[in-house]
RORORO-980778 format. One record per residue (C-alpha): x, y, z. Coordinates in steps of 0.001 Angstrom, whole numbers, plus 500000, padded with zeros to 6 digits. Layout:
RORORO-980778
XYZ
...
***
This chain:
RORORO-980778
500000500000500000
503042502266500177
502746503024496453
499040503814496846
499749506038499814
502418507959497889
499801508901495283
496677509657497300
498074510107500819
497957513903500421
494153513722500684
494383512821504376
496662515786505255
496232518476502582
498307521641502823
496688525018503242
499632527137502108
500369525534498756
498117524608495902
497292525144492267
497334528485490472
495015528185487508
495473530717484732
492472532921484119
491591534477480791
491975537961482288
495708537470482836
495437536615486537
495723533347488453
492988531587490393
494540529934493453
493025526884495160
494945525466498131
495297521727498442
493034521662501463
490171523040499339
491026520786496403
491036517729498669
487559518593499903
486315518777496313
488013515458495524
486354513669498417
482901515020497598
483146513666494062
484568510403495434
481344510048497436
479273510323494241
481383507679492528
481205505164495341
477458505743495675
477216504605492040
479131501437492864
482368502575491234
485435500911492676
488452498716492033
488826497632488411
486349500159487000
487606502549484345
486244506072484746
486659508615481986
487074512304482756
486052514557479880
486222518156481118
488002521368480193
491018522330482334
489675523646485661
489885523056489392
486758520920489057
488453518820486395
491478518282488650
489218517306491528
487378514808489338
490645513281488164
491922512671491692
488507511440492837
488783508422490574
491876506866492241
490440507960495607
487514505630494861
490000502862493973
489055503034490276
491184503578487179
491421507103485770
491059507545482007
491619511207481021
489869512136477757
490716515120475599
487801517549475106
487165518872471594
489219521882470602
489782522361466877
488609518901465872
486277518085463012
483033517069464809
482696513737462994
486321512836463564
486114513756467233
483049511584467778
484793508630466154
487873509236468312
485793509587471466
483902506404470650
487219504603470140
488538505843473494
485383504806475375
485334501396473704
489046500826474218
488921501920477852
485699499992478517
484743502990480627
481938502290483075
481125505938483653
482289509286482280
482585512382484450
481799515355482238
480022518704482052
476572519513480741
478186521193477735
479980517978476755
477457515361477869
475815515242474455
479093514179472858
479412511246475266
475887510155474400
476511510459470666
479800508548470904
478475505505472690
476008506355475397
478114505520478462
476739506307481922
477607509863482918
478275511858486049
477595515435484970
479314518116487072
479201521846486436
480146522757490012
481462521127493168
478758518758494404
477128519269497787
477709515629498781
479447514839502040
483193514200501638
484124510526501734
487174510046503946
487165506244503824
488863505841500444
488079502938498146
490073499737498020
492484500258495106
492352498096492004
495460496944490132
495659500000487863
495566503682488780
495688505011485235
494555503939481838
496585506180479552
494971506253476147
497960506315473863
498241509371471715
497402507559468523
500243509079466513
500493505801464627
497367503856465531
493889503592467032
493297504622470672
494248501956473185
494744502105476913
498128501575478541
497477500056481966
499546501933484557
499715500318488000
500107502156491275
503652500819491385
504411502080487840
503229505576488724
504947505750492121
508285504629490675
508094507048487768
507220510034489967
510253509225492108
512359509023488941
511216512489487866
512097513895491270
515539512336491037
516204513435487460
515187517040488163
516563517262491723
513175518446492919
512552519370496562
509333520010498532
509911523743498099
509967523575494295
507058524428492064
506200523711488427
504754525699485524
502934523900482718
500672524601479795
500413520965478719
496961519342478552
495793517225481476
494877514253479316
498420513619478061
501081511726479996
503612514580480063
501082517110481337
499196514719483610
502124512885485205
505074515205484576
503236518270485840
499983517488487696
500616514177489487
504260515101490069
503250518288491938
499882517453493527
500995514166495116
503936516103496657
501746519149497388
504133521433495541
503004524611493873
501643524330490315
501016527145487846
498739525657485221
497717527189481881
495535525778479164
497222525043475795
495146527723474054
496318530291476639
499912529365475857
499261529747472130
497878533248472688
500559534376475152
503681532189475457
505405534982477451
502960534283480285
504336530745480479
507908532089480627
506998534410483503
505457531517485418
508456529279484636
510849531942485919
508902532092489185
508627528314489672
512153527591488358
510923524285486823
508783523567483764
508077520997481081
507686521484477331
507819519578474043
510344520802471466
507687522331469250
506608524496472219
510110525957472414
510142526497468643
506747528208468771
507876530484471592
511009531463469679
508996532115466530
506160533997468206
508041536231470644
510665538932470308
513205539995472978
510988543008473684
508062540693474560
510012539056477397
511935542066478662
511940542101482442
511553538339482876
514494536996484885
515106533642483240
518369533097485069
516177531657487829
514824528952485479
516657525838486593
515112523023484490
513048522653481362
512218518991480879
511987518463477111
510315515419475618
507275513991473803
508978513977470379
512452513807468792
514388516894469755
515542519202466994
518696521045468089
517584524003465964
514601524444468252
516833524556471312
519146527006469580
516299529326468573
514863529351472103
518287530080473591
518864532966471179
515545534511472217
516024534150475969
519789534558476454
519489538308477161
517114537501480010
519685535249481646
518527531884480389
521213529195480353
521002526174478031
522156524074480975
518530524257482079
517563522049479154
516846518540480350
516183516407477247
514328513216478090
512754510214476460
509638508423477484
506268507178476397
502912506332477918
503793502630478099
506744503520480350
504363505608482519
506233508729481386
509987509077481666
512533506399480703
515738508402480234
516857511920481069
519882514108480578
521940514355483773
521462517797485297
524483520038485045
526068518130482178
526470519922478876
524110518853476128
525389516020473957
524782516498470236
526382514203467650
526501514682463914
525464511705461788
525198510857458115
521436510372457763
521850509319454160
523700506230455380
521238505108458095
520393501420458017
518686499345460701
521074496917462366
524118498746461040
526458501181462807
525579504847462485
528138506926460577
529221509841462747
530180513111461073
531669515699463438
530188519120462825
527446517802460554
524360519945460188
522140516961460955
522858516684464681
520983514421467082
520459515473470716
521054512912473403
518076512239475683
520314511076478489
520703507956480522
518174505449481887
516367506310485103
517636504493488204
516228500964488308
515530500985484550
517403499623481579
517516500724477946
518997498691475107
518897498578471308
517260495408470077
519835493148468438
522720495583468889
525900494121470368
527840497390470339
527420501137470701
526298503178467750
524127500543466053
520735501728464829
517748499685465983
514597499538468045
514722501009471552
513753498520474272
512959499670477840
512596497578480991
512057498386484652
509315499043487207
507806501893485166
506929499615482248
503191499181481950
501213495973482402
499741495742478933
496930497252476875
493214497465477247
491591497771473851
493241497281470464
496546495433471089
497960495998467624
500698498541467139
504410499106466771
504820499399470568
504510496032472306
505319494205475521
507442491058475229
508917489176478143
508419492113480485
510397494411478177
508853497304476299
509639497287472590
508923500911471897
508706501027468116
511136503962468226
514450503885466421
517674505070468026
521167504145469157
523271504174472312
526593505932472523
528672505983475722
525615504918477686
523475507778476409
520392507316474232
519800509081470919
516325508876469343
515761509308465614
512051508664465152
509261506133464949
510095502952463093
506559502918461772
507002506355460207
510289505657458464
510920504284455007
513701502488453228
515240504263450239
517938502317448401
518649500361451567
518960503363453889
516453504442456529
514772507820456178
512682509120459081
509550511139458425
510688513647461037
513501514656458680
511073515250455801
509074518114457322
510779520410454823
508825523591455582
506622525172458190
503051523890458395
503748520620456614
503730517042457879
505521514209456104
504252510634456306
506110507510455245
503836505481452967
505015501888453087
502334500514450794
502627498905447392
505853497909445697
507818501043446566
507830503113449757
506812506703449276
506142509953451080
502915511886451544
503358515542452416
500341517139454046
500383520903453569
498275523322455579
496562525781453271
497180528434452254
500857527634451787
503288530299450651
505946527803449579
505444526706445957
504766523018445404
507813522793443162
510088523915446012
508570521407448408
509061518687445822
512701519656445302
513328519597449040
511818516131449411
513681514744446417
516923515879448030
516152513483450911
514533510518449165
515628510717445539
513660511156442334
512343507590442178
510426507716445469
506665508204444967
505466511525446386
501944512625447275
501105516241448089
497842516796449954
496423520136451016
494492520357454274
492466523241455740
493918525520458365
494451523567461570
494146520290459665
497567518869460569
496606516418463303
498707516274466427
498480514351469650
497554516007472917
501260516574473514
501797518080470067
503317515082468324
502522514860464626
499949512121464048
501616511022460849
500153507575460332
496780508907461437
496876511583458737
497481509002456015
494861506682457460
492322509502457571
493146510464454007
493057506881452741
489757506180454480
488149509368453152
487756511059456526
490126513995456137
487321516437455413
488366519455453377
491596517854452156
492526518207448482
494899516119446418
497509518447444944
499832516003443220
500405512253442931
503289510065441800
503612509434438093
502484511504435163
501165515026435193
497621513827434451
496377514951437855
497652518460437212
495570518497434036
492518517130435840
492835519678438647
493110522512436115
490053521218434254
488124520919437499
489014524475438438
487601525648435104
484566523384435523
483769525114438801
483402528313436839
481096526741434235
478976524401436349
477437524311439812
479777522406442140
478396522105445712
480933523215448300
480285520161450475
480716517708447615
483428515091447570
485081515269444149
486120512003442534
488216511531439412
487178508131438105
486967505933435052
489584504570432697
492031507464433011
491887507367436795
492456503613436601
495629504168434596
494162503220431215
492564505439428598
494121507551425872
494008511058424458
490428510504423345
489167509354426726
486764511492428725
487687513129432010
485079511614434346
484305513444437582
481822512261440191
480423514678442762
479188513021445957
476802515297447824
475509514595451349
471848513801451734
469177511560450279
468398513409447057
467676511568443826
470287513173441603
470148512610437860
472504509936436500
472873511839433239
476135513801433278
476832517433432623
479219517480429670
481697520330429304
484276520886426590
487344522513428129
490704522972426498
490194520188423996
488949517769426654
485479516372427132
484711516592430854
481763514590432196
480474515577435637
477968513326437365
476335514179440671
475096511488443042
473790511795446560
475266509804449403
471991507876449604
472246506793445963
475840505669446337
475132504050449696
472312502026448165
474652500549445545
477372499872448079
474930498096450369
473735495880447524
477342494853447007
477824494458450774
474830492131450983
476102490053448057
479531489772449682
478024488717453006
475770486118451356
478508484793449108
476179485609446221
476940487090442825
473417488319442110
474326491952441469
473746493916438292
476644494840436061
475719498508436336
475948498375440137
479300496598440064
480674499029437500
479639502114439465
480889500700442769
484222499727441207
484683503224439799
483800504684443189
486217502524445173
489075502978442697
488495506625441926
491055509241442864
489554511629445381
490422515225444580
488581516767447517
487017515119450545
483630516297451747
481706515357454902
480367511822455234
482587510395452503
484508508109454842
481329506349455982
480630505404452376
484147503998452002
483573501820455084
480648499884453612
482659497575451387
486376497262450663
488018496923447281
489352493396447981
485815492376448915
484551493848445660
487194492106443531
486390488832445264
482738489336444339
483702490312440798
485774487156440416
482731485053441311
480409487206439199
482567487046436084
483189483303436456
479492482570436854
478802484368433592
481849482878431902
480745479344432801
477427479928431042
479147481162427897
481505478177427865
478603475740428304
476742477495425498
479807477077423309
480049473376424096
476328472821423484
476470474590420120
479525472612419116
477595469405419906
474725470703417740
477123471248414841
477025475042415032
480810475506415002
481095479214414000
478701480369416719
480249477920419171
483658479497418601
482176482955419091
480716481968422473
483975480210423363
485898483445422831
483332485307424931
483576482718427704
487365482877427679
487281486680427872
485028486579430907
487094483814432507
490136486055432130
488173488903433733
487421486590436664
491082485598436870
492156489244436839
489602490173439502
490919487379441715
494305489093441425
492960492553442297
492228493814438758
488600494802439123
487952497311436330
484685496147434778
484692497438431202
486125494789428863
487754497126426367
490725497696428694
491287493974429263
494654493996427398
495990496751429651
494781494935432746
496637491863431557
499742493959430883
499621495312434420
499322491815435882
502062490575433554
504423493262434834
503854492014438376
505136488600437280
501888486737438014
500794483872435724
502784485146432755
502530481812430919
498716481779431163
498507485376429980
500652484620426948
498625481526426104
495434483565426329
496766486062423806
497718483304421378
494391481495421675
492310484677421485
493632485350417987
492694481870416661
490353480165419105
488999476638418995
486302475335421286
488473472566422689
491443474892423183
489340477490424941
487765474953427281
491189473625428250
492687477065428955
489562478241430773
489922475300433152
493497476314433922
492270479855434629
489717478628437139
486632477592435143
485085474151435699
486226471375433360
483813470872430444
483840468012427937
482193467837424517
479887464957425450
476263465037424160
475181463378427392
476019466652429196
473255468642427471
469578468095428291
466443469463426612
464299471501428982
460794472894428821
460440476676428731
457569478001430843
454910479756428768
455694477894425516
452667475988424181
451909474071420988
448732474634418955
448206472353415941
445536473669413587
444734471012411016
448160470185409553
449886473369410708
451917473522413957
451890476782415855
454014477517418916
453074480356421260
455843481891423381
454837483682426543
451305484425425266
452824487153423122
454723485797420142
453311483175417794
455514481093415522
454545478733412737
456805475789411947
457573474385408527
456516470738408046
460116469525408507
460598471671411567
457226470563412951
458306466934412625
461428467645414729
459257469524417206
457129466432417648
460319464461418368
461352466757421244
461110464885424529
462038467040427499
464692465676429874
466302463714427044
469949464480426306
471403465361422926
472631461789422787
469043460487423136
466855462865421150
465634462044417624
465057465697416760
467292467218414091
470268469088415595
469776472069413281
466147472349414347
467044472032418033
469380474980417614
466525476976416055
464159475991418860
466696477055421496
467555480259419675
463885481264419509
463357480422423178
461003477509422484
463179475035424373
466044475466426817
469357473667426959
470676472586430332
474114471387431371
474166468289433503
474414469301437148
474487473017436379
470959473939435308
469685475940432330
472383477457430121
471937481246430171
474857482909428364
475495486626428833
477986488596426754
480190491112428576
478683494577429035
475332493235427727
472028492252429233
471260488531429544
470598486844426208
466922486993425291
465193484664422830
465486485551419168
462465487491417985
462855487800414225
461023490346412102
457435489337411403
456727487187408396
455854489107405235
453661486296403900
450053487215403126
447503486281404161
448573486441407765
446408483445408595
444082480952406949
441533478524408270
444348475936408214
446660478120410286
449417480647409615
451382480250406391
455053479354406754
457756481148404819
460727479455406517
461680476853409085
460257479058411862
458221482115410951
456918484697413366
453397485932412881
453129489690412402
450259489578414881
450710489175418620
449460485787419727
446244487101421271
445450489251418209
446217486256415993
443679484132417874
441061486907417725
441600487361413970
441313483599413490
438079483549415481
436711486350413312
437858484471410181
436073481259411153
432957483150412182
432863485102408898
433193481852406919
430335480331408913
428150483409408398
428881483324404646
427666479697404509
424587480578406526
423818483618404320
424265481531401162
421711479028402459
419283481877403261
419942483443399840
419084480207398042
415873479801400020
414706483363399402
415363483074395639
413444479822395510
410455481523397162
410773484761395152
411571486855398223
413558489458396290
414065491933399132
415265489114401411
417510487916398606
418929491423398293
419808491599401974
421273488079402033
423373488856398958
424730492005400535
425515490023403739
427430487424401723
429554490222400185
430289491967403493
431129488666405252
433509487826402430
435156491210403028
435444490246406710
437114486986405690
439592488931403570
440334491528406280
440696488916409028
443061486830406914
445188489943406430
445342490437410176
442893493311410636
441745492922414251
439545493972415833
437366494464412790
435787497898412309
432312498453410950
431480496927407563
431241500364405957
434803501181407058
436063497856405735
434362498340402368
435731501820401806
439297501134403159
439786497645401738
442213498917399091
444490500116401880
443973497147404184
444489494554401456
446563496428398850
447496493238397001
443899492741395717
442378496034394541
440094494154392093
438460492262394962
437946495544396804
436103497003393832
433904493937393413
433131493950397116
431874497517397055
429723496781393992
428199493623395446
427592495280398845
425178497630397055
423333495016394920
419533494946394362
417480491948393166
414102492500391540
413449489272389642
414550485724389092
416973486482386274
418691489143388340
418860486702391241
420589484071389096
423145486597387807
423886487920391333
424109484340392634
426819483592390104
428676486809390911
428538486081394625
429758482505394202
432710483685392103
433513486467394590
433400484144397621
435459481551395777
438082484141394870
438215485440398464
438541481903399852
441248481177397309
443432484115398340
442702483477402049
443274479713401915
439670478939402786
438510476802399860
438403473800402165
435976475416404582
432985473065404876
429509473975403720
428461474281407317
424702473982406809
424611471442403986
424804468239406084
425488466778409515
429011465862408460
429734469336407147
428439470872410371
430626468559412502
433620469559410391
432783473222410951
432653472650414714
436074470939414609
437532473968412829
435994476302415326
437003474308418393
440686474121417444
440870477881417036
438737478584420096
441065476504422339
443971478721421363
441868481833421875
440711480659425293
444310480050426416
445319483511425240
442252485230426751
441181486321423290
437865488035422678
435118485624421569
432251487289419738
429363484833420254
428046483100423351
427617479979421204
431359479951420625
431988480124424351
429585477231424858
431405475217422205
434696475823424005
433203474825427361
431795471547425975
435110470493424442
433793470869420864
430610468768421314
427029469880420683
425240470101424034
422148467927423338
423202465297420809
423011461713422085
426136459672422133
428576462586422365
430788463223425325
***
């Protein structure tokens, strides 16, 4: 318990004469003695214990710097719980801060968060943890019986300079030992005080300033970081009074840059005994600049106390011995190589400052180094080393065998440590190690080592506006990494260079945010390779003048040029992604700028999200049921080059990854390819070699697309297939297969294609007729009318088969294989092509080939037959193996019904005409004669496909147009429709004219065989058989039936209702 007592023992005997001076915004200091602070701590402790908070519970504190915040922080260990300080929002992007806060709360597994009413909403939005909201000191009774301590006093959420937030578990022992080490390194006494502007949620500010002073009840002058930024001289005045302070190197550099000697005149800095410097690699230029500013005020560089530490070592691991002169060695950075001795160059401009010797009871070594001066990973051991992580364990820093492998690179020389930078932020260039810290070639830039792809590169993030030309920044970087190193230049808004709470550059985080689409407001300024991006950016700038570009839109450069394909004739494709759920038009705005065609499409986040989710669902189901359009648009989105990032873009990028998409594409392409290959094999078995070869080539193309997608080449459009293959060939993958594909594509054979496709990943197919089965197609029905065979497809299209084709049709037995069927192979191909039968591959279902960039193959629907008449009483005439009626199937059946009915009415009228002539009923004869003529016209019009039939008067007057092939019949029809009979001789003449006219009409309409319906029982039965065959087809097609008698005939199956002996 001695370690516990050393940290919270002050609460039992708080001092009244010392305490914390908190900087006010009016320039003064608000003093709270420790006795008052202890009372506040114990009141908050009461609230925590009343909520059941105790040993093992993590408690977050999210509050701005204040006495109340300090009280809350010390109340957590007083309750025995584990303190997790959380940075409040300052200049963060709201979305990014919420994600960070959610990551901290999840990683810490915080049970409760102490916060203020102003910040409580953020906690709710980030994960909804339980909250203790404090805006003032609570009125609860102080709790003097402190909680039983758990194993850990602190959960230090690592700064995240290279990774996601995770909590370093700091035990009471770790903290007690490290506080003693700080006292020893700085020669601190009870009478000393400290000045700090560092944030309370970072290890250097929390432990090096707050815990180090409060647990010893020393005086503390505490400023907020924003107060330091506004007035760094105020910090110097406080440091001169306290004689001890802490600061990161960039704080010294900022002070030297911001202040002039006149600003600090009157401050006696000779009294400043120690400035502990740490949190990042120390640039000797920063120390030099600070010394030049403060020397006139008596500052001595012997006050500099360079140190090295990290959250996983509680805080401090090494420190410069007080009173010793600073140790700076010159090295040849161009020759740095891990595991090799550092080359020392006396007087070199690139000096490295020593961060001193290990703290008592601690050890520091270089992993794998057997001698001084060898570059490698720094390893720390001792009682300050943490007990492991809570949250995400992945990262460069790790615990192994009780030793802390820091992920930092450095070397030892004469027992002193020299730190060069993070191993995770360095890159290898021609065998040498280059640290990102050395690539910050100008003010307000941040270099990031990009160790992705085949060659390491550098991304330089540049705060805008930047006064240094891009060309100068490029030249400066090339001087460090050479001309062959890929370079990215990315502009970020003011304040957009992310730093940790201690001011360290969050280099890996910047690249991760950019890569994931979350660096809102960032713009791509230049990329490795050609100057195409410069052209695109210039065109976009002009496009903004000519078209409406929403300010919150993410701007994507996509398509073949963005993919690395294309040519001088290719379009510049830009996609604007606008937040919201609007239904933006897919049609692009097309601009012609500087000889380029620029297409700008706008899509809302909701539209893009919908496509991405369809792909996500397919990936999760292991399905490939996604449309080609969706896959194409998603591929272009995921592979596009983002020119400017707008809000909400990163969430879209999270829905599905590019490897997931290419995996789906590989399955999707292969599924289609398999169908094409089976179609090729089936056609080859049917003797259709030319078409079989065509489908074989198509199947091989799609198999290659599947093969490419499986290797990360996901571009969907087929026209750039050769360039995709070239790119894969250059990577050295499957070069033999790629070459064989090129040879076979120029002169394909079905057998050769099937063999190569199998090697590329397609299933093995053999040219065996037993593999192909005949299958029924739903909606295809057969309708024989007399000797003519009609086939109706889907109740819409009607086909008539030639006699030879009809014979093969009768031989089709579904479920038979090609080896079993007696149908002619040529006719089977026609049946399949017209969608009258389907071909299935054994074990794989119906063959449904789809050509690349096309919709699924639909049945052949040839132009309508030109044969006239369109139909006869015997059926439709055939002018080929399979002819398509010019009438839709339903209209065909209705025309046929009208044709049969008109023929029957003609026969009935002829019988009535004969009877009236015999009895001398001349007016009746006149009307019957006219009816015979008009019914014959109906026969003619119906046979020519006129349906529904208009009035007889319309038919008579328009017959020349409706039946243009027979103008003579039209003239005779009009004459006979107006006939008059007055006597027997006239009746005989008209009778002869009518007989000739009807005979001529029946000749041209194929109706000479129509029975004389009312002449005998046999003729009537034959008439009913004609009618029933046609009516069955009409009933199936829901065709209009004119007479109730016809409906009755259909319902009785063609039998007369009251005749004996008929079923």
